[in-house]
C-alpha positions in Angstrom: -0.1 0.0 0.1 1.3 3.5 -1.0 0.6 6.2 1.6 0.6 9.9 0.5 2.6 12.2 2.8 0.0 14.9 2.8 -2.5 12.3 4.2 -0.2 11.4 7.0 0.3 15.0 8.0 -3.4 15.5 8.1 -4.0 12.7 10.3 -1.3 13.5 12.7 -2.5 17.1 12.9 -6.0 16.0 13.9 -4.8 13.3 16.2 -2.6 15.9 18.1 -5.5 18.2 18.5 -3.8 20.8 16.2 -7.0 21.3 14.1 -9.9 20.9 16.6 -9.2 21.2 20.2 -9.4 18.5 22.8 -11.7 18.3 25.6 -9.2 18.2 28.6 -5.5 18.4 29.3 -5.3 14.7 30.0 -6.9 13.8 26.7 -4.4 15.9 24.7 -1.4 14.7 26.8 -2.4 11.2 26.3 -2.9 11.7 22.6 0.6 13.3 22.3 2.2 10.4 24.3 3.2 12.8 26.8 4.1 16.6 26.8 7.8 17.4 27.0 8.1 19.7 30.3 12.0 20.0 30.8 11.3 23.7 30.1 7.8 23.7 32.0 6.3 26.6 30.5 6.8 25.3 27.1 5.0 22.1 28.3 2.1 24.0 29.6 2.0 25.9 26.3 1.8 22.6 24.3 -1.2 21.3 26.5 -3.0 24.7 26.7 -2.9 25.4 22.9 -4.6 22.1 22.3 -7.5 22.7 24.8 -10.2 25.3 24.1 -10.1 28.2 26.5 -7.2 26.7 28.5 -4.4 28.8 30.2 -1.2 28.0 31.7 -2.7 28.3 35.1 -5.7 25.8 34.2 -3.0 23.4 32.9 -1.1 23.6 36.2 -4.4 23.0 38.2 -5.5 20.0 35.9 -6.4 16.9 37.7 -4.9 13.6 36.3 -1.5 14.9 35.3 1.9 14.1 36.8 5.3 15.5 36.1 7.9 13.0 35.8 10.7 11.4 33.8 9.3 10.0 30.4 10.8 9.0 27.0 14.5 9.7 26.4 14.9 10.2 30.0 13.6 13.9 29.8 10.9 15.5 32.0 7.2 15.0 30.8 3.8 15.7 31.7 1.9 12.2 31.7 -1.5 11.1 32.6 -1.6 9.7 36.1 -3.8 6.8 34.9 -1.0 5.8 32.4 1.9 5.4 34.9 1.3 1.6 34.9 1.9 1.6 31.3 5.0 4.1 31.2 6.9 2.6 34.1 6.4 -0.8 32.8 7.7 0.1 29.3 10.5 2.6 30.4 11.8 0.2 33.0 11.9 -2.6 30.5 14.3 -0.6 28.2 17.9 -1.8 28.2 20.3 0.4 30.2 22.5 2.7 28.4 26.2 2.9 28.5 28.0 2.3 31.8 28.9 5.4 34.0 32.6 6.1 34.5 34.0 3.5 37.2 34.4 6.1 39.8 30.6 6.8 39.6 29.2 3.5 39.3 26.8 1.7 41.5 26.3 -2.2 41.4 22.9 -3.6 40.5 22.2 -4.2 44.3 23.3 -0.8 45.2 20.9 0.8 42.5 18.0 -1.3 43.8 18.8 -0.2 47.3 18.8 3.6 46.2 15.5 3.2 44.3 13.8 1.6 47.3 15.2 4.2 49.6 13.7 6.9 47.4 10.4 5.3 47.3 10.4 4.9 51.1 11.6 8.4 51.7 8.9 9.8 49.6 6.0 7.8 50.9 4.7 10.4 53.4 6.5 13.7 52.4 7.5 15.9 49.4 11.2 16.4 49.7 13.8 18.8 48.1 16.8 17.1 46.4 19.0 18.0 49.4 16.4 16.5 51.8 16.0 13.4 49.7 19.7 13.1 49.7 19.9 13.0 53.4 17.2 10.3 53.5 18.7 8.1 50.7 22.1 8.2 52.5 20.6 7.6 55.9 18.8 4.4 54.4 21.6 3.0 52.2 25.0 4.1 53.4 27.6 6.9 53.0 28.7 5.4 49.7 25.5 6.9 48.2 26.5 10.3 49.0 30.0 10.1 47.6 30.5 13.4 45.5 31.3 11.6 42.2 28.8 12.9 39.6 30.3 16.2 37.8 27.6 18.7 37.6 27.9 22.3 36.7 30.9 23.6 38.6 30.7 20.9 41.3 29.8 17.3 41.9 26.7 15.6 42.9 26.2 12.7 45.2 26.5 9.1 43.7 22.8 8.3 44.2 21.4 11.0 42.0 22.2 9.0 38.9 19.4 6.7 39.8 16.6 9.5 39.9 15.2 8.7 36.5 15.6 5.0 37.2 13.5 5.4 40.5 10.9 7.4 38.2 10.7 4.6 35.7 10.2 2.1 38.6 7.3 4.1 39.6 8.4 5.6 43.0 9.5 9.1 42.0 7.8 12.0 40.4 7.8 15.8 40.8 6.0 17.3 43.7 4.6 20.9 44.2 7.4 23.6 44.2 8.3 24.9 47.4 8.9 28.7 46.9 11.8 28.5 44.2 12.7 24.9 45.2 11.7 21.7 43.3 10.3 18.8 45.3 9.9 15.2 44.6 7.1 12.9 45.7 6.0 9.3 45.3 3.1 8.8 42.8 1.7 6.0 44.7 0.5 8.7 47.1 -2.0 9.9 44.4 -3.0 6.6 43.2 -1.3 3.1 44.0 -0.6 1.1 40.9 1.6 -1.8 39.7 3.8 -1.3 36.4 2.6 -3.3 33.5 4.7 -6.2 32.5 7.4 -5.0 30.1 6.6 -6.7 26.9 2.9 -5.9 27.3 3.6 -2.3 28.1 6.0 -1.9 25.2 3.5 -3.4 22.9 0.9 -0.9 23.9 3.1 2.0 23.8 4.2 1.1 20.3 0.7 1.0 19.3 0.1 4.4 21.0 3.0 5.9 19.2 2.0 4.5 16.0 -1.4 5.9 16.4 -0.1 9.5 17.1 2.9 9.7 14.9 2.8 6.7 12.5 3.3 5.3 10.0 6.9 5.1 11.4 9.9 2.7 11.3 11.7 0.9 14.2 14.4 3.5 13.9 11.9 6.2 14.4 10.4 4.6 17.4 13.8 3.7 18.8 15.0 7.4 18.5 11.9 8.5 20.3 12.4 6.2 23.2 16.4 6.8 23.1 16.9 3.0 22.6 18.3 0.8 19.8 16.5 -0.3 16.5 17.6 -3.8 17.4 15.6 -3.8 20.7 12.4 -2.6 19.3 12.3 -4.4 16.0 10.6 -7.6 17.5 7.6 -5.5 18.5 7.1 -4.5 14.9 6.7 -8.2 13.8 3.4 -9.1 12.1 2.6 -5.3 11.9 1.1 -4.2 8.6 3.4 -2.2 6.3 3.2 0.4 3.8 5.3 2.5 1.5 5.8 6.4 2.2 7.9 8.3 0.0 10.0 5.4 -1.2 10.5 3.9 2.2 8.8 1.1 4.0 6.9 2.1 7.2 4.7 0.3 9.7 1.3 1.2 11.2 -0.8 -0.1 13.9 -3.0 -3.0 13.1 -6.4 -1.8 12.0 -5.4 1.8 11.6 -5.0 2.3 7.9 -7.7 5.0 7.6 -6.2 8.1 6.1 -8.1 11.4 5.4 -8.5 12.5 1.7 -8.8 16.3 2.7 -5.7 18.3 3.2 -5.1 19.9 6.6 -4.9 23.7 6.6 -4.0 26.3 9.3 -1.2 28.2 10.9 0.1 27.0 14.3 2.8 28.2 16.7 4.4 25.2 18.7 6.6 25.8 21.7 10.1 24.2 22.5 10.2 20.5 22.2 6.4 20.2 21.3 5.6 16.5 20.7 4.3 17.1 17.2 7.8 18.0 15.9 9.9 15.8 18.2 8.0 12.7 17.5 7.2 13.0 13.8 9.3 11.6 10.9 10.6 11.6 8.2 12.5 14.8 9.3 13.2 15.8 5.7 9.5 15.8 4.9 8.1 17.6 8.0 11.1 20.0 7.8 11.5 20.5 4.2 14.3 22.5 2.3 15.6 25.5 4.4 13.3 24.5 7.3 15.6 21.6 8.1 18.6 23.7 8.7 16.7 26.6 10.3 14.5 24.6 12.5 16.6 21.6 13.8 20.0 21.0 15.2 21.4 18.6 12.6 18.0 16.7 12.5 17.2 17.1 16.3 13.9 18.6 16.6 12.8 20.7 19.7 15.4 23.3 20.0 13.4 26.0 18.2 9.6 26.9 18.5 8.1 26.0 15.2 5.8 27.8 12.8 3.5 25.2 11.2 1.6 26.0 7.8 -0.6 23.4 7.0 1.0 20.8 9.3 4.5 21.4 7.8 7.4 23.3 9.6 7.5 26.7 7.7 9.6 28.7 10.1 10.7 29.6 13.7 9.4 32.1 16.4 10.5 33.6 19.8 8.4 35.3 22.4 9.5 37.6 25.2 7.4 39.2 27.8 7.7 42.9 28.7 5.5 44.0 31.5 1.9 42.8 30.4 2.9 42.7 26.7 3.8 39.4 24.9 6.2 40.1 22.1 6.1 37.5 19.4 8.7 37.5 16.5 7.9 35.0 13.7 10.4 34.2 11.2 8.6 32.5 8.0 10.9 30.8 5.5 8.5 32.1 2.8 6.3 35.1 3.0 2.9 34.5 4.3 -0.2 35.6 2.2 -2.9 37.7 3.7 -5.0 34.7 4.7 -2.1 33.0 6.6 -1.1 36.3 8.2 -4.7 36.6 9.7 -4.4 33.0 10.9 -1.1 33.8 12.4 -2.6 36.8 14.2 -5.3 34.6 15.8 -2.7 32.2 16.8 -0.6 35.0 18.5 -3.8 36.2 20.2 -4.2 32.7 21.7 -0.8 32.5 23.0 -1.1 35.9 24.6 -4.3 34.7 26.3 -2.8 31.5 27.5 -0.1 33.6 29.3 -2.4 36.3 30.3 -0.7 39.0 28.3 -1.6 41.6 25.6 -0.2 40.4 22.0 2.5 41.9 19.9 3.4 40.4 16.6 6.5 41.2 14.5 7.2 39.3 11.3 11.0 39.2 10.7 14.2 37.3 11.7 14.5 35.6 14.9 18.0 36.6 16.2 18.1 34.6 19.4 19.6 31.0 19.5 18.2 27.7 20.5 16.5 27.5 23.9 16.7 31.3 24.2 
């Protein structure tokens, strides 16, 4: 079966609630397979842009979301009800390269640290320093050895297990305490058991293909930060198709593709899931967009201007008092209709951030992550 790229784009845009809004924050985060929240305001924008009438504050207050470590070991907003799936899948991934010998923990030490983290967070939200004291008290002084290079100093040995503890389902982010981050145990919100690894990865692949497919084992592996060799068995017996001269896979029974092309102008923040998870890169970021809006093929470093579901430029915003100054750099000039759609999108951004909008069309001079 031959699949048209414009049909793939149309389906992805609709399933990511970029053409019609979703009902709740949980709905759209589940549809995206998680909202990247390493830069929290960007994650909140990703969600709010997909929910009618949502603001940054309403996303922060949304019931049923948890901030934790997700795919690629990066911070994500995930549905609380999906933690059994996510913890089961992520904890089943093969471990990466070994840490330098001076930093290493044995498998027994790692298990002890994870258990200590979960135990320490059972009743209280703790800052990282408070959690460090509790982990060392429960395991031994070796866990507190300052061996992890970090910024201009060193972190204690146990901290390399934080994402592993999240994958095991015993750590997530808690409420901020002033300017301090805290950690919590998600079982305090809703007790759960991680889904068995093979079952969880099979379901996660199905969800990924529903949101981002058709795709290849290489795409799925890159999204998870694992190897194609590890994920290939999960693609066995899945139906295949041809897309732009390449073999791709899709979820069983999910071969419906819309005939009508998607239209519209959208502004997506840093690390929005649509850009990060969608492939092939050279089709989503065509021509000059590949060099301007990716870092050698890595998406997420720049906020994206989408025109009809395809990357067509970058943008930047800056708050000055109550005004949100938005600069949009379009690779090709926007016609009058698309300019009007862009103005509506900037108005929506400003409303989410409780600001007055100001739009400038021109070169974005700041670099990545600015």
